[in-house]
VMD Tcl script that builds the backbone (N, CA, C; Angstrom):
set m [mol new atoms 420]
animate dup $m
set s [atomselect $m all]
$s set {name element resname resid chain x y z} {
  {N N MET 1 A 14.957 64.722 44.896}
  {CA C MET 1 A 15.568 65.337 46.066}
  {C C MET 1 A 16.355 66.570 45.621}
  {N N THR 2 A 16.213 67.632 46.349}
  {CA C THR 2 A 16.867 68.892 46.023}
  {C C THR 2 A 18.367 68.810 46.288}
  {N N GLN 3 A 19.136 69.280 45.337}
  {CA C GLN 3 A 20.582 69.391 45.500}
  {C C GLN 3 A 20.921 70.873 45.431}
  {N N ASP 4 A 21.341 71.438 46.549}
  {CA C ASP 4 A 21.665 72.857 46.615}
  {C C ASP 4 A 23.155 73.134 46.484}
  {N N LEU 5 A 23.955 72.186 46.928}
  {CA C LEU 5 A 25.392 72.416 46.935}
  {C C LEU 5 A 26.146 71.105 46.830}
  {N N LYS 6 A 27.451 71.248 46.580}
  {CA C LYS 6 A 28.379 70.127 46.576}
  {C C LYS 6 A 29.324 70.328 47.754}
  {N N VAL 7 A 29.642 69.234 48.413}
  {CA C VAL 7 A 30.621 69.260 49.489}
  {C C VAL 7 A 31.681 68.232 49.128}
  {N N ARG 8 A 32.935 68.682 49.054}
  {CA C ARG 8 A 34.045 67.769 48.774}
  {C C ARG 8 A 34.935 67.708 50.010}
  {N N ILE 9 A 35.201 66.483 50.458}
  {CA C ILE 9 A 36.061 66.272 51.620}
  {C C ILE 9 A 37.050 65.170 51.279}
  {N N ALA 10 A 38.329 65.485 51.383}
  {CA C ALA 10 A 39.377 64.489 51.162}
  {C C ALA 10 A 39.186 63.751 49.838}
  {N N GLY 11 A 38.771 64.487 48.793}
  {CA C GLY 11 A 38.606 63.891 47.475}
  {C C GLY 11 A 37.291 63.175 47.249}
  {N N ILE 12 A 36.400 63.153 48.236}
  {CA C ILE 12 A 35.090 62.520 48.092}
  {C C ILE 12 A 34.054 63.621 47.861}
  {N N ALA 13 A 33.243 63.471 46.819}
  {CA C ALA 13 A 32.224 64.468 46.499}
  {C C ALA 13 A 30.871 63.998 47.013}
  {N N PHE 14 A 30.171 64.904 47.666}
  {CA C PHE 14 A 28.835 64.646 48.194}
  {C C PHE 14 A 27.879 65.694 47.639}
  {N N ASP 15 A 26.685 65.270 47.240}
  {CA C ASP 15 A 25.607 66.215 46.979}
  {C C ASP 15 A 25.002 66.551 48.331}
  {N N ALA 16 A 24.427 67.735 48.434}
  {CA C ALA 16 A 23.864 68.145 49.719}
  {C C ALA 16 A 22.727 69.122 49.511}
  {N N ARG 17 A 21.917 69.261 50.562}
  {CA C ARG 17 A 20.831 70.241 50.532}
  {C C ARG 17 A 20.922 71.118 51.774}
  {N N PHE 18 A 20.534 72.359 51.599}
  {CA C PHE 18 A 20.416 73.274 52.724}
  {C C PHE 18 A 19.089 73.006 53.436}
  {N N GLU 19 A 19.082 73.110 54.736}
  {CA C GLU 19 A 17.870 72.981 55.546}
  {C C GLU 19 A 17.261 74.374 55.712}
  {N N THR 20 A 16.872 74.963 54.599}
  {CA C THR 20 A 16.436 76.357 54.557}
  {C C THR 20 A 15.187 76.616 55.391}
  {N N GLU 21 A 14.217 75.726 55.364}
  {CA C GLU 21 A 12.983 75.946 56.132}
  {C C GLU 21 A 13.231 75.878 57.630}
  {N N LYS 22 A 14.130 75.010 58.059}
  {CA C LYS 22 A 14.351 74.803 59.489}
  {C C LYS 22 A 15.433 75.703 60.075}
  {N N ALA 23 A 16.357 76.165 59.247}
  {CA C ALA 23 A 17.471 76.996 59.731}
  {C C ALA 23 A 17.753 78.136 58.756}
  {N N PRO 24 A 16.775 78.991 58.480}
  {CA C PRO 24 A 16.939 80.006 57.437}
  {C C PRO 24 A 18.058 81.008 57.696}
  {N N ARG 25 A 18.234 81.450 58.925}
  {CA C ARG 25 A 19.279 82.445 59.222}
  {C C ARG 25 A 20.670 81.828 59.089}
  {N N THR 26 A 20.815 80.592 59.549}
  {CA C THR 26 A 22.113 79.923 59.445}
  {C C THR 26 A 22.462 79.669 57.986}
  {N N VAL 27 A 21.503 79.199 57.208}
  {CA C VAL 27 A 21.737 78.952 55.782}
  {C C VAL 27 A 22.134 80.249 55.082}
  {N N ALA 28 A 21.419 81.331 55.332}
  {CA C ALA 28 A 21.722 82.607 54.680}
  {C C ALA 28 A 23.119 83.099 55.056}
  {N N ALA 29 A 23.481 82.987 56.324}
  {CA C ALA 29 A 24.805 83.442 56.769}
  {C C ALA 29 A 25.909 82.611 56.140}
  {N N PHE 30 A 25.682 81.308 55.993}
  {CA C PHE 30 A 26.696 80.447 55.392}
  {C C PHE 30 A 26.792 80.671 53.885}
  {N N LYS 31 A 25.650 80.793 53.213}
  {CA C LYS 31 A 25.655 81.029 51.765}
  {C C LYS 31 A 26.437 82.295 51.412}
  {N N ALA 32 A 26.373 83.292 52.264}
  {CA C ALA 32 A 27.083 84.553 52.017}
  {C C ALA 32 A 28.600 84.358 52.025}
  {N N ARG 33 A 29.071 83.235 52.545}
  {CA C ARG 33 A 30.514 82.964 52.624}
  {C C ARG 33 A 30.977 81.924 51.599}
  {N N MET 34 A 30.059 81.502 50.733}
  {CA C MET 34 A 30.419 80.485 49.744}
  {C C MET 34 A 31.063 81.111 48.516}
  {N N PRO 35 A 31.947 80.385 47.831}
  {CA C PRO 35 A 32.403 79.056 48.217}
  {C C PRO 35 A 33.212 79.122 49.512}
  {N N PHE 36 A 33.053 78.098 50.329}
  {CA C PHE 36 A 33.710 78.032 51.628}
  {C C PHE 36 A 34.747 76.921 51.563}
  {N N VAL 37 A 36.003 77.271 51.789}
  {CA C VAL 37 A 37.106 76.302 51.716}
  {C C VAL 37 A 37.838 76.318 53.046}
  {N N SER 38 A 38.078 75.129 53.583}
  {CA C SER 38 A 38.777 75.025 54.862}
  {C C SER 38 A 39.391 73.637 54.982}
  {N N LYS 39 A 39.706 73.256 56.196}
  {CA C LYS 39 A 40.217 71.910 56.508}
  {C C LYS 39 A 39.384 71.344 57.637}
  {N N VAL 40 A 39.160 70.026 57.600}
  {CA C VAL 40 A 38.510 69.338 58.710}
  {C C VAL 40 A 39.559 68.560 59.488}
  {N N VAL 41 A 39.357 68.496 60.784}
  {CA C VAL 41 A 40.161 67.655 61.668}
  {C C VAL 41 A 39.197 66.773 62.448}
  {N N HIS 42 A 39.718 65.726 63.057}
  {CA C HIS 42 A 38.854 64.831 63.822}
  {C C HIS 42 A 38.470 65.488 65.133}
  {N N VAL 43 A 37.229 65.263 65.573}
  {CA C VAL 43 A 36.756 65.849 66.830}
  {C C VAL 43 A 37.537 65.278 68.021}
  {N N ARG 44 A 37.476 66.000 69.128}
  {CA C ARG 44 A 38.164 65.576 70.345}
  {C C ARG 44 A 37.227 64.890 71.324}
  {N N TRP 45 A 36.015 65.425 71.488}
  {CA C TRP 45 A 35.110 64.949 72.526}
  {C C TRP 45 A 33.814 64.362 72.005}
  {N N SER 46 A 33.427 64.660 70.796}
  {CA C SER 46 A 32.056 64.408 70.341}
  {C C SER 46 A 31.779 63.034 69.766}
  {N N GLY 47 A 32.783 62.232 69.503}
  {CA C GLY 47 A 32.522 60.910 68.940}
  {C C GLY 47 A 32.985 60.807 67.503}
  {N N GLU 48 A 32.099 60.313 66.635}
  {CA C GLU 48 A 32.453 60.031 65.251}
  {C C GLU 48 A 32.061 61.208 64.358}
  {N N ALA 49 A 32.970 62.199 64.310}
  {CA C ALA 49 A 32.700 63.407 63.532}
  {C C ALA 49 A 34.015 64.082 63.180}
  {N N VAL 50 A 33.938 64.932 62.178}
  {CA C VAL 50 A 35.050 65.820 61.825}
  {C C VAL 50 A 34.531 67.238 61.975}
  {N N TRP 51 A 35.451 68.176 62.218}
  {CA C TRP 51 A 35.004 69.536 62.467}
  {C C TRP 51 A 35.950 70.555 61.881}
  {N N ILE 52 A 35.410 71.752 61.706}
  {CA C ILE 52 A 36.174 72.910 61.250}
  {C C ILE 52 A 36.190 73.897 62.418}
  {N N PRO 53 A 37.322 74.037 63.110}
  {CA C PRO 53 A 37.386 75.038 64.172}
  {C C PRO 53 A 37.456 76.431 63.564}
  {N N LEU 54 A 36.591 77.331 64.022}
  {CA C LEU 54 A 36.497 78.667 63.431}
  {C C LEU 54 A 36.811 79.785 64.420}
  {N N GLY 55 A 37.272 79.439 65.610}
  {CA C GLY 55 A 37.704 80.445 66.572}
  {C C GLY 55 A 36.637 81.465 66.880}
  {N N ASP 56 A 36.975 82.741 66.660}
  {CA C ASP 56 A 36.077 83.856 66.968}
  {C C ASP 56 A 35.197 84.267 65.789}
  {N N THR 57 A 35.189 83.501 64.707}
  {CA C THR 57 A 34.372 83.840 63.542}
  {C C THR 57 A 32.911 83.995 63.968}
  {N N GLN 58 A 32.291 85.042 63.511}
  {CA C GLN 58 A 30.895 85.314 63.862}
  {C C GLN 58 A 29.981 85.108 62.650}
  {N N PHE 59 A 28.950 84.332 62.832}
  {CA C PHE 59 A 27.923 84.167 61.806}
  {C C PHE 59 A 26.679 84.979 62.158}
  {N N ASP 60 A 26.660 85.548 63.355}
  {CA C ASP 60 A 25.552 86.384 63.815}
  {C C ASP 60 A 24.198 85.695 63.705}
  {N N VAL 61 A 24.155 84.441 64.138}
  {CA C VAL 61 A 22.898 83.695 64.209}
  {C C VAL 61 A 22.779 83.107 65.612}
  {N N GLY 62 A 21.556 82.952 66.050}
  {CA C GLY 62 A 21.297 82.262 67.308}
  {C C GLY 62 A 20.995 80.804 67.021}
  {N N TYR 63 A 20.379 80.171 67.986}
  {CA C TYR 63 A 20.014 78.772 67.797}
  {C C TYR 63 A 18.760 78.644 66.948}
  {N N GLU 64 A 18.800 77.698 66.007}
  {CA C GLU 64 A 17.642 77.308 65.211}
  {C C GLU 64 A 17.909 75.907 64.705}
  {N N ASN 65 A 16.911 75.054 64.799}
  {CA C ASN 65 A 17.057 73.665 64.370}
  {C C ASN 65 A 18.287 73.025 65.010}
  {N N HIS 66 A 18.523 73.329 66.259}
  {CA C HIS 66 A 19.743 72.888 66.932}
  {C C HIS 66 A 19.588 71.491 67.544}
  {N N THR 67 A 20.720 70.809 67.591}
  {CA C THR 67 A 20.767 69.455 68.125}
  {C C THR 67 A 22.136 69.200 68.739}
  {N N SER 68 A 22.163 68.284 69.681}
  {CA C SER 68 A 23.420 67.789 70.236}
  {C C SER 68 A 23.775 66.434 69.637}
  {N N TYR 69 A 22.835 65.861 68.879}
  {CA C TYR 69 A 23.007 64.510 68.348}
  {C C TYR 69 A 22.762 64.452 66.839}
  {N N PRO 70 A 23.617 65.095 66.038}
  {CA C PRO 70 A 23.416 65.027 64.588}
  {C C PRO 70 A 23.600 63.596 64.076}
  {N N ALA 71 A 22.812 63.235 63.095}
  {CA C ALA 71 A 22.906 61.922 62.465}
  {C C ALA 71 A 24.015 61.934 61.420}
  {N N PRO 72 A 24.520 60.757 61.058}
  {CA C PRO 72 A 25.538 60.712 59.999}
  {C C PRO 72 A 25.065 61.436 58.742}
  {N N GLY 73 A 25.927 62.314 58.225}
  {CA C GLY 73 A 25.607 63.092 57.041}
  {C C GLY 73 A 25.009 64.451 57.342}
  {N N GLN 74 A 24.735 64.732 58.610}
  {CA C GLN 74 A 24.219 66.050 58.981}
  {C C GLN 74 A 25.371 66.962 59.371}
  {N N ILE 75 A 25.284 68.209 58.933}
  {CA C ILE 75 A 26.303 69.217 59.234}
  {C C ILE 75 A 25.652 70.282 60.108}
  {N N ILE 76 A 26.334 70.596 61.215}
  {CA C ILE 76 A 25.816 71.599 62.139}
  {C C ILE 76 A 26.813 72.742 62.309}
  {N N LEU 77 A 26.270 73.898 62.632}
  {CA C LEU 77 A 27.076 75.080 62.939}
  {C C LEU 77 A 26.842 75.437 64.398}
  {N N TYR 78 A 27.911 75.454 65.183}
  {CA C TYR 78 A 27.825 75.976 66.538}
  {C C TYR 78 A 28.213 77.446 66.442}
  {N N PRO 79 A 27.285 78.364 66.768}
  {CA C PRO 79 A 27.533 79.785 66.528}
  {C C PRO 79 A 28.437 80.471 67.546}
  {N N GLY 80 A 29.019 79.715 68.443}
  {CA C GLY 80 A 29.890 80.303 69.449}
  {C C GLY 80 A 29.137 80.551 70.737}
  {N N GLY 81 A 29.896 80.887 71.749}
  {CA C GLY 81 A 29.306 81.114 73.067}
  {C C GLY 81 A 30.266 80.616 74.124}
  {N N ILE 82 A 29.959 79.467 74.721}
  {CA C ILE 82 A 30.859 78.926 75.742}
  {C C ILE 82 A 32.056 78.201 75.145}
  {N N SER 83 A 32.009 77.937 73.870}
  {CA C SER 83 A 33.114 77.316 73.149}
  {C C SER 83 A 33.283 78.086 71.839}
  {N N GLU 84 A 34.316 77.766 71.082}
  {CA C GLU 84 A 34.548 78.494 69.842}
  {C C GLU 84 A 33.531 78.134 68.763}
  {N N THR 85 A 33.381 79.002 67.793}
  {CA C THR 85 A 32.528 78.756 66.640}
  {C C THR 85 A 33.100 77.575 65.863}
  {N N GLU 86 A 32.223 76.694 65.386}
  {CA C GLU 86 A 32.698 75.541 64.622}
  {C C GLU 86 A 31.605 74.975 63.746}
  {N N ILE 87 A 32.044 74.224 62.737}
  {CA C ILE 87 A 31.157 73.447 61.886}
  {C C ILE 87 A 31.541 71.990 62.083}
  {N N LEU 88 A 30.536 71.126 62.250}
  {CA C LEU 88 A 30.781 69.711 62.534}
  {C C LEU 88 A 29.984 68.849 61.569}
  {N N LEU 89 A 30.612 67.794 61.053}
  {CA C LEU 89 A 29.958 66.799 60.206}
  {C C LEU 89 A 30.022 65.455 60.913}
  {N N ALA 90 A 28.864 64.885 61.189}
  {CA C ALA 90 A 28.792 63.555 61.796}
  {C C ALA 90 A 29.006 62.492 60.723}
  {N N TYR 91 A 29.900 61.526 61.000}
  {CA C TYR 91 A 30.027 60.371 60.109}
  {C C TYR 91 A 29.562 59.101 60.806}
  {N N GLY 92 A 29.243 59.189 62.073}
  {CA C GLY 92 A 28.744 58.081 62.887}
  {C C GLY 92 A 28.030 58.655 64.094}
  {N N GLY 93 A 28.097 57.947 65.220}
  {CA C GLY 93 A 27.431 58.396 66.436}
  {C C GLY 93 A 28.101 59.617 67.052}
  {N N VAL 94 A 27.306 60.632 67.365}
  {CA C VAL 94 A 27.835 61.886 67.905}
  {C C VAL 94 A 26.995 62.338 69.103}
  {N N ALA 95 A 27.694 62.775 70.137}
  {CA C ALA 95 A 27.106 63.519 71.248}
  {C C ALA 95 A 27.943 64.799 71.314}
  {N N PHE 96 A 27.472 65.862 70.666}
  {CA C PHE 96 A 28.233 67.088 70.457}
  {C C PHE 96 A 28.615 67.728 71.791}
  {N N ALA 97 A 29.934 67.925 71.986}
  {CA C ALA 97 A 30.425 68.463 73.249}
  {C C ALA 97 A 31.776 69.130 73.054}
  {N N SER 98 A 32.191 69.851 74.097}
  {CA C SER 98 A 33.521 70.453 74.154}
  {C C SER 98 A 34.049 70.244 75.564}
  {N N LYS 99 A 35.206 70.788 75.850}
  {CA C LYS 99 A 35.740 70.664 77.209}
  {C C LYS 99 A 34.849 71.384 78.218}
  {N N MET 100 A 33.954 72.236 77.734}
  {CA C MET 100 A 33.014 72.954 78.597}
  {C C MET 100 A 31.749 72.133 78.870}
  {N N GLY 101 A 31.555 71.024 78.144}
  {CA C GLY 101 A 30.372 70.188 78.313}
  {C C GLY 101 A 29.566 70.084 77.037}
  {N N GLN 102 A 28.326 69.610 77.181}
  {CA C GLN 102 A 27.457 69.390 76.035}
  {C C GLN 102 A 27.136 70.704 75.331}
  {N N LEU 103 A 27.121 70.640 73.983}
  {CA C LEU 103 A 26.788 71.785 73.139}
  {C C LEU 103 A 25.641 71.395 72.208}
  {N N ALA 104 A 25.065 72.375 71.541}
  {CA C ALA 104 A 24.070 72.146 70.489}
  {C C ALA 104 A 24.431 73.049 69.319}
  {N N GLY 105 A 24.308 72.505 68.120}
  {CA C GLY 105 A 24.599 73.268 66.913}
  {C C GLY 105 A 23.412 73.242 65.972}
  {N N ASN 106 A 23.368 74.214 65.072}
  {CA C ASN 106 A 22.278 74.352 64.108}
  {C C ASN 106 A 22.479 73.396 62.932}
  {N N HIS 107 A 21.566 72.437 62.785}
  {CA C HIS 107 A 21.610 71.535 61.633}
  {C C HIS 107 A 21.133 72.326 60.421}
  {N N PHE 108 A 22.079 72.603 59.481}
  {CA C PHE 108 A 21.736 73.460 58.348}
  {C C PHE 108 A 22.074 72.862 56.999}
  {N N ILE 109 A 22.812 71.758 56.954}
  {CA C ILE 109 A 23.118 71.062 55.699}
  {C C ILE 109 A 22.984 69.564 55.952}
  {N N THR 110 A 22.435 68.856 54.951}
  {CA C THR 110 A 22.372 67.396 54.995}
  {C C THR 110 A 22.987 66.845 53.716}
  {N N LEU 111 A 23.941 65.948 53.854}
  {CA C LEU 111 A 24.523 65.265 52.695}
  {C C LEU 111 A 23.480 64.295 52.153}
  {N N THR 112 A 23.379 64.194 50.818}
  {CA C THR 112 A 22.337 63.371 50.202}
  {C C THR 112 A 22.868 62.279 49.279}
  {N N SER 113 A 24.177 62.231 49.061}
  {CA C SER 113 A 24.734 61.186 48.197}
  {C C SER 113 A 26.058 60.683 48.782}
  {N N ASN 114 A 26.446 59.524 48.349}
  {CA C ASN 114 A 27.723 58.908 48.741}
  {C C ASN 114 A 27.862 58.716 50.248}
  {N N LEU 115 A 26.739 58.552 50.939}
  {CA C LEU 115 A 26.791 58.370 52.392}
  {C C LEU 115 A 27.543 57.102 52.792}
  {N N ASP 116 A 27.640 56.155 51.869}
  {CA C ASP 116 A 28.399 54.933 52.151}
  {C C ASP 116 A 29.891 55.209 52.318}
  {N N HIS 117 A 30.358 56.388 51.911}
  {CA C HIS 117 A 31.766 56.768 52.076}
  {C C HIS 117 A 32.053 57.406 53.431}
  {N N LEU 118 A 31.006 57.775 54.178}
  {CA C LEU 118 A 31.208 58.454 55.459}
  {C C LEU 118 A 32.012 57.635 56.481}
  {N N PRO 119 A 31.741 56.342 56.671}
  {CA C PRO 119 A 32.486 55.611 57.695}
  {C C PRO 119 A 34.006 55.608 57.487}
  {N N ALA 120 A 34.471 55.681 56.247}
  {CA C ALA 120 A 35.913 55.703 55.967}
  {C C ALA 120 A 36.507 57.090 56.169}
  {N N LEU 121 A 35.668 58.121 56.149}
  {CA C LEU 121 A 36.161 59.486 56.272}
  {C C LEU 121 A 36.810 59.743 57.627}
  {N N GLY 122 A 36.157 59.310 58.688}
  {CA C GLY 122 A 36.686 59.556 60.031}
  {C C GLY 122 A 38.079 58.996 60.253}
  {N N PRO 123 A 38.289 57.703 60.011}
  {CA C PRO 123 A 39.634 57.149 60.193}
  {C C PRO 123 A 40.684 57.810 59.302}
  {N N LYS 124 A 40.299 58.208 58.092}
  {CA C LYS 124 A 41.253 58.896 57.213}
  {C C LYS 124 A 41.718 60.199 57.856}
  {N N VAL 125 A 40.763 60.995 58.353}
  {CA C VAL 125 A 41.109 62.261 58.992}
  {C C VAL 125 A 41.889 62.018 60.285}
  {N N LEU 126 A 41.484 61.015 61.036}
  {CA C LEU 126 A 42.157 60.717 62.302}
  {C C LEU 126 A 43.612 60.314 62.087}
  {N N TRP 127 A 43.868 59.426 61.139}
  {CA C TRP 127 A 45.215 58.870 60.968}
  {C C TRP 127 A 46.078 59.619 59.967}
  {N N GLU 128 A 45.458 60.324 59.011}
  {CA C GLU 128 A 46.246 61.046 58.012}
  {C C GLU 128 A 46.283 62.551 58.248}
  {N N GLY 129 A 45.484 63.048 59.178}
  {CA C GLY 129 A 45.509 64.467 59.512}
  {C C GLY 129 A 44.476 65.282 58.753}
  {N N ALA 130 A 44.581 66.597 58.917}
  {CA C ALA 130 A 43.616 67.541 58.359}
  {C C ALA 130 A 43.425 67.320 56.859}
  {N N GLN 131 A 42.159 67.391 56.427}
  {CA C GLN 131 A 41.796 67.189 55.026}
  {C C GLN 131 A 41.009 68.397 54.528}
  {N N GLU 132 A 41.188 68.731 53.260}
  {CA C GLU 132 A 40.470 69.863 52.683}
  {C C GLU 132 A 38.975 69.574 52.585}
  {N N ILE 133 A 38.180 70.610 52.850}
  {CA C ILE 133 A 36.737 70.559 52.647}
  {C C ILE 133 A 36.341 71.793 51.850}
  {N N VAL 134 A 35.464 71.580 50.862}
  {CA C VAL 134 A 35.002 72.667 49.999}
  {C C VAL 134 A 33.481 72.575 49.918}
  {N N PHE 135 A 32.818 73.689 50.189}
  {CA C PHE 135 A 31.373 73.829 50.004}
  {C C PHE 135 A 31.192 74.771 48.823}
  {N N GLU 136 A 30.468 74.325 47.777}
  {CA C GLU 136 A 30.253 75.175 46.610}
  {C C GLU 136 A 28.865 74.942 46.047}
  {N N ASP 137 A 28.403 75.897 45.240}
  {CA C ASP 137 A 27.087 75.766 44.608}
  {C C ASP 137 A 27.016 74.489 43.792}
  {N N ALA 138 A 25.844 73.909 43.713}
  {CA C ALA 138 A 25.644 72.678 42.961}
  {C C ALA 138 A 26.012 72.824 41.499}
  {N N ASP 139 A 25.883 74.036 40.966}
  {CA C ASP 139 A 26.159 74.277 39.542}
  {C C ASP 139 A 27.624 74.561 39.256}
  {N N ALA 140 A 28.438 74.644 40.303}
  {CA C ALA 140 A 29.854 75.003 40.104}
  {C C ALA 140 A 30.629 73.900 39.431}
}
mol reanalyze $m
mol bondsrecalc $m
mol representation Tube
mol addrep $m
């Protein structure tokens, strides 16, 4: 299995792959910003997920490989529009939405290791607050 990057969240390291064939523009736009360091907070409307609110940040991509129902371990980018730009990681059941209603985001990264740690991630973020997230090259 291809390992393109490492994702660290709240001290947990995950191997991951880019969905380059299905979301080439989103992957390219995100890679240009790596290493990417931010904080995740628990979602408000979408279910079992954590997200990175990005406000007016522009990735200049449209929809590709988009879904409203990412599976656990899938990371999506909502490129903005009726709601703010954001990155979301599903750790359980998700129906991606905002106060404006249902949304769809580009599935562009899939976690490939340590998925058994995902169920504990959500409650940690919910009860302990914002946690650091780092996306970096696999060789870093």
